[in-house]
N, C-alpha and C positions, 0 to 999 in steps of 0.2 A: 810262107816265109818263116823258116825255122832258124833260130839262133840258140847257142848253147851258153849257159852260165853255170859255172862250177860252184856247187855248194851254196846256191842262192836261189831264191824263187820269188815270184810275184803272183799275186792274185788280184784279179779285179772283182771287186765286191759284187755280190748278187743283189743288185739294186732293183727293186720293183717300185715304180712310181705310179701312183694312182692318178689317172687322168680325169678325175671326177670334178667337174666345174659346174656348180649348180646355179642356174639363173635365178636371181632374186630381184624383186622390184624392177629397177631400171638398169640392170647390169647383165652382161653375158660374157662368156669367155671359155677358152679351151686350151689344152696342151696338145702339141703335135705328137706324132709318133717319133721315136728316137731315130736320129741320123748319126752315122759314124764315119770316122776317117782314121787313117794310119798316121800317128804323130811322128814328127821328125825328132823330137826329144821325148824320152820316156824314162825318167829317173826314179828309181826306188831306193829306199834306205832300209835294208834289213838290219834289225837290232839284235836278234837272237835266233838260234836254230838248234833243234834237237832231233835225234833219232829216238823213237819211243817204241817200246814193246807193246804198251797199252796206254789208254788214257781215260780219264773220268769224263763221262758224257755231260755231266752237269756243270763242270767247271772248265774243262779243256786242259786240265793239268795232267802231264804224263805221270803214270803211276807204276811203271814196270820196275823190276829189280835192277836192271842193267841199262836204264836209259842213258843216252850219251848226249852231252852238251858240247857243241862245237865251239872252239875258241876263235872268236872273230879276229882276224889279222888284217882284213881289208880296211885301209884308212884313206885311200885316195879320194879326192873330191869330198872330203869330210864325211866319207862313208856312203855317199850317193853313187849309184851305179846306173849309167845310161844304157839301157837295154837296146834302144833303137840305134845307137851309134856303132854297135858291133856288127861286123860283116857276117853274113850267113855262114854258119858252121864254125864260127870262132868264139872264143871265150870273152864274155863281156866283163866279168869280174870274178875274182877268186876269193870267196868268203874266208876260208881258213883251212887248216890241215884236218885230216881224218884220223890221226894217230891216237892210240889209247883206247879204242873200242874193246869191249870184253869179248874174248874169243868164245864162240859157241852161242852168243846172244843172237836172238832173231828179232829184227826190227821190222815193224809193220806200218809205221807212221812217220811223217815228217811234220814237226811242230815248228812254226815260225812266228816271230814277232816282227811286225813291220811298222814303220812310221805311218801315221794315218794319212799323210799327204804324199801324193806322187807329183813330181815336178815335170810338166809336160808342155810341149809346144805343138800347136796344130790349128788348122782351120776347117770347120765343118760347114759344108754348104747346106743352105735351107732349100728343101724341095716343096715346101708348102707355100704356094703363091698367095694365099690369103693372109699370111703373116708378113708384115713389112720389114723383115730382116733378111738380108741376103746371106749373111754368114753368122756363125758363132765361133769366135776365135779366142784362144787363150791370150791373156794380157797380164803383164806383171803389175799393172795398176789395180787389178782385182785381187783383193786380199780376203781370205776366209780365216777366222780365228775361233768361230763358235760352232762349226759343224753343220751350219745351214747350207742349202744348195749353193753351189759355186756359180757365180754369175759369169757369163761370157760377154764378148764385145762384138758388135756388128761391124766387122772389119775383115778385109781380105789379107791383112798383115797380122802375124802372130808374134808374141814374145812369150817367154817362159813364165808359166803360172803354176802355183801350188794348188793342185786339185785335191780337195779333201774327200775322204770317205765320209759321207754325211751321217748325222746321228740316226741310229736305227736299232731295232731289236736284233738279237743274235741267239745262238744256241744256249747261252748261259743266262738269258734274261729270265728273271723270276716270273713264274706264271705262264711261260710260253708253252706251246703245245706241239712242238716238233716231234716227228716220229723217227728221227735218225737213229742209227745203230752204230756199232763199232766197225761195221763193214760198208755201210752206205750212208749217204747224206739224206736229209729229210726230203720226203716227196710232197709234203704239205707246208703251207705257210702258217706261221703263227698269227701274224697280223691279219685281221679281218677288215679289209678296206670298206666293206659295206656297212658294218656296224661301228667300226673304230676300235673294237676290242683288241687289246694286246698290241696296239700300234704306237709308233712314235711319229707325230706329225711335225714337219719342219716349216718354218716361215720362209717364204720366198721374198727376198729383200726388195726387189723391184715392185712386186705386187703390194707388199706392205706399205711401201712409200706412196703408192697410188691410192691407198685407202682400203685395200681388200684384206679380209681376214680368213685364216685357215681354220678348219675344224680342229678340235672339237668346240672351241669357244666361238668360232665364226662359222659361216656357211658358204663362203664364196668359192673355196677350192680346197683340195687335199693333196698333200705331197708326203708320201710315206715311204719308208725303207725297211725291207726285211732281209737281213743277211743270213739267216739260218736255213733258208729254203734252198738246199743245194741241188736237188734233182727234180724239183717241181717244174711243170710246164711254163709257169709264169717267169721262171728264171732262165728259160732258154735251154733246159736240159743239161745244165752244168753238172759234170760228174767227177771232176778231178779233185774237188774240195769236198770234205764231208763235215767240217765244223768251222764256225767262225764266231768270234766274240761280238757282243753288243758294242755300240759306240754311243757315248754321251758327250756333252759339250766339253767337259774337262779332260777327256781322254786325248793323249798325244800319240797313242799307238794302238794296234789291235793284234789279236792272235788268230791264226788260221792253221788248220790241220789238214794234211793231205794223206790219203790212203795210198801206200806204195806196195809194189810186189814184195813179198817177204824176203828179207836178206839176212842170211846167217853169216856172222863174222868168222873168218878162218884165222887160225893162229899165225902170227907173223905177217899178216896182210893188212895194209892200210888201204881200204877200198877207195875207188874213184866214184865220186857222186856228181852226176850231171843232171841239171834241170834245164830242159829245152822248152822254148816257148815261141809263139808267134805274136808279134805286136800289131798285126793287121787289125784294123777297126778298134784300136786300143783307146781311142778318144771318142766319147759319145756326147751328143748334144740333144737337148729338147727345147723346142721353141714354143712360145705361148703368145696369145692375143686376148686381151680383156678390154671390154668396152663399157664405160660408165655413161649411161644415157640419162642419168640425173642431171648432167651438165648439158648446156646448150652453147655450141654444138657438142655432141658426145666426145668424151675424152678417150682416146685409144692408147693402151699401154702394150707395146710389143717388147718382148724380152727373150732371153735364152739362158739356159744353165748348162754346165758341163760336168761330166762324171767320167770315171775310168770305165772303159769298155770291158771286153771279155777276152783277153789274150789266152790262148791255149797253153796248158802247162803239162809237161810230161817229166817223169822222174826215172832215172836209170842209175843203178848201183852195180859196179863190177869190181872184180879183183885186179884188173889190169887194163 
């Protein structure tokens, strides 16, 4: 399912979740494998876009002599663009014009700044019969403001929810050990989920409320995110993105860089920029079950979290 969006893009973060739940004393628990669905609403809010000749690997800043900044003219829906609402082969949103590029300049990268929340509607079915949740649905009642995992609701009915890209390390994180270059994304993760080195661990609100603690201060579970691993196997072989910034609680947006086929601007030509993508499996859920056997009878905590899945992204630039 391919749809086209002119001069706009979306990236679903390369999220790796550690399913390490260590049994301690009278407690046990685990996270399920991720399940996915195609959302009926998939709204993104692009804040800025550039064509870059080159960029700084350590900061993500474009540093070419003729880098081009697009002027955003799209203002409908307060700047939110619903990708899922566009019919196949049609334009979802028009970010802005392409006039004013330097003739003779060759652009190799698309730099984008996106709001860190995607507004989505969808229901993910649970296939793990041992976890007493039938569904993980988006719900407007679930609000995320600190970048911790997005809670879902056990319901067959969904309403629109802001799905945050949760806190995690990225290619600009101090001390990270990615091996990405200006032509490919990193093939290794920086976060070592076995030792906890170079990781950001997030609190799961349902588990915290039930008395469970995350590493490194606790030992019950770990929930970590690594955005800088673009081409590693753990990320599913993602190859359209080569750089993404870290996210901390105070961030309201993030930066992402795509490698595109080199395009040289011709004199008197305003190029057409198309970004096509598929939203299939764009909403992802993970279910969990934890049992506190210190209580009698044991107390069971079932829950689920939601994240942005992995829509495919392709970039095409032409003269007409």
